[in-house]
N, C-alpha and C positions, 0 to 999 in steps of 0.2 A: 371681402372689405376692403377699404379704404385703407389706408394708413393716415391715423392722426397730425395734421400741419401744425406747423409752430402759428402763434397768430399773427407774429407780426415780424417785418426786416431784423435781425443781431437780436431777437427776445429773449436769449439766453447770455450776450458777451459782456464778459466782465474784463476790467481793467488794472493788473497789479505792479506796481513798482517794488521789485527786488532787487536784492544789493548789487547785481552786476546788470540786470536787464530790465527789460519791460515786456509783461506778459499779456497778453490779449489773448483773452480762453472763449471759446465757443463764437470766433467770427462764423457768419453765415456766406456762404458761397453758392449762390441763385444758380441753378441750371439750365441749360434752354427749353429742355423736355417739359418743363415745368412740374414732372413729376418727381423731383427730391430736391435737396439741397445740402449741401457738403459743410459741414461745420470743421472750423482750423484754429488749431494754435498757431499763435505766432509771437514769437519772441525775437525781440528786438534790442541792439544796443542801445544805452541807455542816450548818447549823444544824438540827437537828432540831424538826419539825413536818408538819404536813399541809398542801402544796401543791396548788394547781389544776395540772394538767398538761395538756399539747400532747403529743397523741400525732399518731405515722403508722403505718400501716399496709398493709407492700407488699413486691411482688416482688424487688428489687434486692440483698438483702443487707444486713442491718442490718450485718452485723462490716465490709463492704469499706470502706475507708475513702475518700471523695474522691478524695483525690490520688492514687489508683491507679485508681480509677472512672474517673474520667475528667480527668487530667491537667493539659490547656490552660485547662480551664474552673476548675480549683479554683484555678488560678495566677493570677486575675484576679479571685477573690474577697476582698472586705474582709479583710484580716487580723482584724479582728474576728470573722469567722466560720470561720479557717483554723486547726484543730487536726485531731491523728489520731484525734479520736471526730466526725470534720466526716463527713457522707456527702449523696450525691447528692440533690438534689432537699429536702430535708427541712430542719427547723430545725437548727441547730448549739446543741449542750448547753452551750457552755463558756459562749453568749453568753446561752442563755434561763433557765438559772439563776441566772442572776446576777442577772436581773429578776425572781427570786421563784418560778418556775416548776419542774416536776418534767418532765424529758421522757422519753416510751416511744418505741421505734422500736422497732416489732414486725414481726418477717418473718411472712411469709403461710403457711399452711398448704401445704406441700408446698415452701417454698422454705429454702435458707440451715441453719439451727439448725433448722426447724420441720418436724418430718413428719408426713405422709398425703400424700392425691391432691391431685394440683397442676391448679387449675379457674380461673383467672385471669378477675377482673370477671364470675362468676358469681352465682349466688343463693348457694349456698357461703362466695362470697370475702364478702360484706356480713353475713351471718349470722355467721359466725366474729367479723366486725369489730365485731359488735354485743356479742358477748359479751364479745370484750377490753376494750371500752367499760366495758361493767357491772361486770369483773374490776377494771381502773384505780378503779373509785368506791369502792372496798368494802376499798383497802388503807390502809395505817396512817398510810403517806405521803400520802395525798391526801385535799383537802378535800372529793371527791366531786363536784368540776366539773371535767369532761372538755372540752376543746377540742381540736378538726381544725385542722392548719396547715400547709400542704403542696403541691407545686408539681405537677402532672401528674395523673400515675397516684395518688399523694399529695392529690390535688385532687380527681380524678373520683370516686372513693372514697369521698370525705366525702360527696356527695349519695345514693349509694343509703345507705349507710347509717345516713342522716341518716332516710330515708324509712320506717326502720325502728323510730326512739324510743326508742333505747337508755335505759335509763336512767343519768343520770349527765351525758350529753350537752348541753351549754350554749351551744355556739355552734361555725359552719362557716367557714376561709377557704377554700375551692378558688380557687388562685391557677391560672391556666390548669389548670383542668377540665374533661373534657368531661363532659356529661348523659346523652348518646343514644348509646351503644354504637352502632345500627347506623349510625344518619344522620349523626354527627359524624366517626367513626372509620372505621369497615370499610367502608363500600358508600355513599360520596359520591352520591347520587341515584339510588340501586342498583346504582352500580359498584363492584368491589369496589378497595378500597385497599389494592394486593399487595407493594407495594414495600415501602411503610412497616410493615405488620405483619410481613414476611421480615424485616426489618430486627430491629427491637421484639423478636421472641420469642426470633431466633437469636443475637441479639448481647445482650441485655440480663436475658431472663428463664431461656429454657429452661439457658441458664451458668451458673445460679443454682437449680438444682433442686436438691432436698433428696435428698444420697446421692451429685454427682455426685463425679468423684473431683477434679477440677482446674475451679476455678472460675477465668474470663479477664475481664479488663478490656474495659470498653465499647469499640467500634472501630469506626471507617469504612470497614476494608479489613482484607485479610487477617490476624490477629491472632498476634504473633509475641514480644511481650512473655511475664516470668514471669507463674506465675499469681497473683490475687489470692488472700486467704484469707478467713476457715479455711478449710480443705477439711472435708467431714462429719467431726464427730468422734465419730458413731457408728458409722462403719462405709460403703463406698461400695456403690453399687445397679451389677448390669452394666446395660448398654445396652439389653437387652431390660426388664428391671426400670422403669429409666430412662421408658419410651416406656409402658408399660404403667401406670405411674403418675401420669399427664398428660393433659390435654388441649390437643394441637398446634391451636394460633388458626391457623395457614397453613391447616389440615388443611380445620379447623372451617368460616372463614369463606371459602374456596372453595368447599362443598361445600353450605354452608347462604344460602340466597340472599333467603329472604323472610320475615320477620318472625313468620308465621303457624306458622314453625316451633319443635317442641318446645327445641330447642337454643337461639334468642334470648329464647323465656320465661321462661328464667333467666336473660336479662341488661334485663329490662324491671321498670319500677316507676313508681312515679307521686309527681313534683315534689311535687304538691299535698300529700303526705301530710307533706313536711318541715314543722314549727310552730319549731324553735330560729333563733335569731337567724344571718342570712348575710350573711357579705361575698362581694362574687363581684367576682374581680379578674382582666378580660377582655382579651388583647393582642392590639392591633390588628393585629397582624403575622402573626398564629397563623391564615393564611387559610384552612388545609387541615387543623388539628387543636386542639382546646378553645374557640376563637372565639365559635362558634356556643351549643356548649353552656354558655359560663358565660353569654351573654347569653339565652339557653334558659332556662339554671335560675334567673336572677333574675326571669325574666318571670314563671315557673308555680310556683316553693317557695310554698307556703302560710303561710310567715312570715309575719307583720303587718310584724316587725324586718327589711329587708334591705335591701342598696345593691350599688349595682354603680359599680367605678369601671376606668376605662378605662386601659393603659398600653401602651406599646409597648417596644421592645428582643429582645434573642437572648434564648430559652424559658430558658434556664439563669438567665440573671445577675439580673434586676431585680430578684430577691427577696434578691439579697445588696448591691446596685451604692449606691454615694454619694447619687448622683444623686436616690435613691428612697427616701434617709434619712428625710424629712416622711411620703411614705406610711409606710413601716414604721412611724413613730413612733405617724402614726394606726391602723396596725394594732394595736401594743401597745395602745393605749386603748381598742380592740375587747376585746381581752382582759381588759386590765385590768376594763373594764365589766361581764364576763356571767360571767365567772370569779372576779373577783376584789370585784366590786360599787364600784368605783371607778372613777365619770364625770365627768370636767373637761370632756367636750367636749357631752353630751346625747343620745350614742348612746340612753340607755336611755327616753328620750324619742317614740322612733322618728323613721324617714325623716322629711326637711322639715319636722320642727320647730328643732332647731335645727342636726343634719347633713343636707344635701340628700341623696335618696335615689340621685342617680346625677353620679358625677362624668370628664365625658367628655374625652376627650383632643384638642384641636384640632391637627390638623396639618396645617400651614399652612409653605410653601417644601418648599424643597429642600435639606434640608442632608447629605445623604446619609445610606447605612445603615453598620449595627455600626459605630456611634461610640457612646461616653456622652457624646461634646458633643454629636452630632446629636441624640440621642433626648432630652436636655436645652434644645434651642429648642422644643419640643413644649408648648404651656402646657394647662394642667387648668382646665374651667368647670362650676361645678355650675350642673344641671339638675332640675327636682322627679320627672322622668318617662322612660322609656324603652317606645318610642318619642317622642322627642321631640312635643308636641302639638301645635307649630304645624310639624310638616312640610305640606312640600307635595309630594305622588306625581305629579312631572311628567313625564310622557311623553311621548319620543320615538320616531317612523317611524324604521324603517329602509327607506332609499330604496333605488332603482338608481344611484344615482349614488353609493354604499357611504357616504350618511352619513347622521348623526341629525337629523332633524327636528321643530320641536315641528307642523308642517301633514303631515297625511294624502296621502300622493305616489299620483296618480294612472292614475302609470306604471306597470306591470308588471313586476318583472326578478327572476329566478333568479340564483344564484349556487353552482356545482357545487363540491363535497366528496366526496373520495375516504373510504369508512368507514376505522377502526381508524388514524388519524389520516395516511393514505399520498399527502396534499397539502395546500399551504398552505393557514393557517387564511386567513378571510375578516375585513376589517376596515370599522368602520364607525362613525364622527366625528361628535364636537359642537366647535362651538368659541362658550365661553363671552365676552360682550362685556362684562360685568362681575363682578366676583368673587362668586362664589361658594359655599356650604356645603353639602356634602352630610353627609349622617349620618343612619342607619338602616339599613333594609332595598331594598336593590334586588331587583327581577323584570325577568326577561325571557320575553316570550310570540314564539315561534320557528313560524314557519310549513315544517314540512320533507314530502319526501316520498321516496322510496327507488325508481331506476329497476331493470327486470328488467338484467339481465347478457346478452355475448352468446350463452350457452348456455340462455337461455329461463328462468334461474334468477331471483332475486331476492335480498336482503338480508330476512331476517323481522326486523331491527332496528338500530337505532341510537344512537348515544352522542354526548351534547354535552358539548362541553366549552367551557365559557362563561367570556372574563376580562374584567375592567373594568379600563382604563391609563389613565393620568392623566399627560397630558404639558402641559409645561411650557409658557408663552409664550415660550421659545427654541427650541422644539422638541424640548427632551430632557424622555425619558421621566423621571417621578421613582420612583423606587425606595424602598421600605420595607425595614425588617429583618424579616427570617423565621424561620422556628423556629430554621436552624442559623446564624444570622447570614448567610445567603444573600441578595441581593436579590429581593422579592419584588412583584407588581403591588398593585394596589390594593384587588382581592376576585377570587373566584372562584367560580362555580359549575356544576354537572354535573347530567344526567337521563340514564337509560335510557327510548328513546321506550317499550317496552314498560310501564314503573310507570311511565305519565304519567297516572292515574288520581289524580284529588284530590277529597278526602273534605269537602267545603262543608257539609257539615251538622256535622263536628266542631266542638266549644268551642276547637279548636286552631287551625282555621284564621283566617286573619286575611287579606285582600285581598294585604297586602304581604308574607305569609308562609303562601303552599301548603300545606297541609298531604296530606300522603300516608301511609297505611299500608303499602305496601310485602309486602300480602299473596301469595300466591302464585295466589289466585284473582281477585287484581285484573290480572293481567296481561295487557294488550291486544295481541297483535303488530299487525306493521307489514305492509299489502300494496301490491305496488309501484304507483306510479301517483297513490295517495290522498296527499292532503294533510290534516297531523296539526298541531293547535295542539299544541306545546310547552312549558310553563308551565314555567318554571327558577326555581327559588329561589336568589338570591348568596346570599352569606353579609355580614354585617351590615359596616358601615364605616363610615369618617368621614375627609373630607379638605377643605380649602381649595381654593378651584379659580380661581387667580389671572386677573382680566380678560385675555383673550387664550389660556386655556390650554383645553386639550382632554380631551374623556371621551373614547374610543375603547371601542367594544364589539369584543371580537374572538368569533368563533364557529369551532370547530375541532372535528374528531372524536375527535383526541385530545388528551394532555397537551402543554402549552406552556411557554414559561418562566415558573420561579416555583414547578414542583409541588415540585423538589427530591426529598428523600425520599419523598414522595405520589404515586410515580405507580401508574398502571393501568395495568398492562399483562399483567395472567395472562393468558398464553394458551389457559386454558381460559375464564375468565370470557371474554375477549372473542376467540372462535373466528372463521377466516375465513369457517367456510359461514352463521355468522347477521350478519356484519357486513361482509363485502368487499364494496364495489361502490359505484355513485353515490350521492348522497343531495345533495338538490336543495333551498336554501333561499329558499324565496319573500317577495318582499318587495311593497309597492305595489298598488295598485287594493283588491281584496278581501281579500287577504290580508293579516290583523293580526298582521306581523312588529310587535312596539315592546319598547324597553326604559322601565323604568320608576326612573326617581330619588330619592332622598329629600329632597329641598331644604328648609332651615331659614334 
């Protein structure tokens, strides 16, 4: 069913003079393929002139007020970022126009007021975004320099479009923005992150599709409030038409398991193609989304001018909160440098000349979680590289006594786990005699086998869920602030045993960062009573362990505490025939089960 097309260019455009800015709403941006039009809201300073542009492009509805989209979060945003024009995860127009920028907020094709086929995070998304950037660079109110600034989706999309090198793009600031659609977001270690994809798609994206009769606010439970607006101004589509005009991520990611499938080809790009300045802002509490991407993005971006800043706190607030004012000012200086040519800090001289390449957040102590005051106790320390050059990748062997030991255990032992998380996890701990800092990329090699079932069959695969827990000297676990303000442990990692193949010849492979291609041709089934070395990538982390404190390695076959919205519980992806049964973890003797921690 064809999508209704607008009758004329800028048919919906309106211009309003507000107290502090000029607001142009529903400005048409034609797309070259003729199959859609993106519509933008343009917020301009009142004074005539050409200004650098801050742009966002995404799926959450450019016209939906932050206060209606997610009211509890909006209520915590500082007043200077609160207005009727504020929106979820994007720069505040009133604030940034006052700093001498034009703010452009664009609905992705197929979303909100932008008509066309909806295919989020695809090649279409980045291609359209590139066209939108080039359009903005040519407008009479534009200086020709475009900067990208936004959180989450509005951060992740920056990496992909920057790799296309659109004319006019001057710098990107991906704030909590994943880089790898497969590894960071939808298939952790090859395991489908089903709960989040379902929540995100059905609560934040599908409800904003072009042609939807009613738009609903973001929610964590059944939605009962009034619709948020505006509804589609050019008429609505039937449910059948809506389905025909979109790709559904819940279906796509359940069905497409491997990176060599065409579906994923549309979502793969080369970070090395990025050549504009990058400030990557990574949240250490984002242990199930974004964190890995921000770190890998910094490492692999081709830009000679690139910086990595670590932060903490809830996913939606650090971008706006007062105790991040210093970082926000630094961020403004970055924008001023590359968009206005104003550089009092020395950013234009490159990393490690005047501005160190890395700002590492030193998480020390147990101040609590989901608290502005708690986050403020962590201090930043400048470093010249990531990973830190002085890192000692210290190996700890798993023992039959459930310990982590620097010395190999001559005594062989086994720990039994039921597949699909149907037993308690097992724990291995190490007590630190002196204060120790870890910062970097942990890994764990776990030797596993599966046993035959009573009926003579056996599991043909197993899923590993690994968690690092930090225990204080007082015996109390130290929790950090997670994405939704929930208490999370130190770090997590995952691996589907059938996807264990590592490409050690790839330039992306490091000893502390195993590189997997996750292709269908790489699948290796699991045979009963056969031991397999399963090398698990654990996401990057940083903390200081006090004398008498512990690190606990938790091993399980299902999600454990701290997973929150990011559960891996799809019954198709983790079916009983494949996974139900007894899994044995082998330690000691000739079994090379170990944990490596990046000690600095």
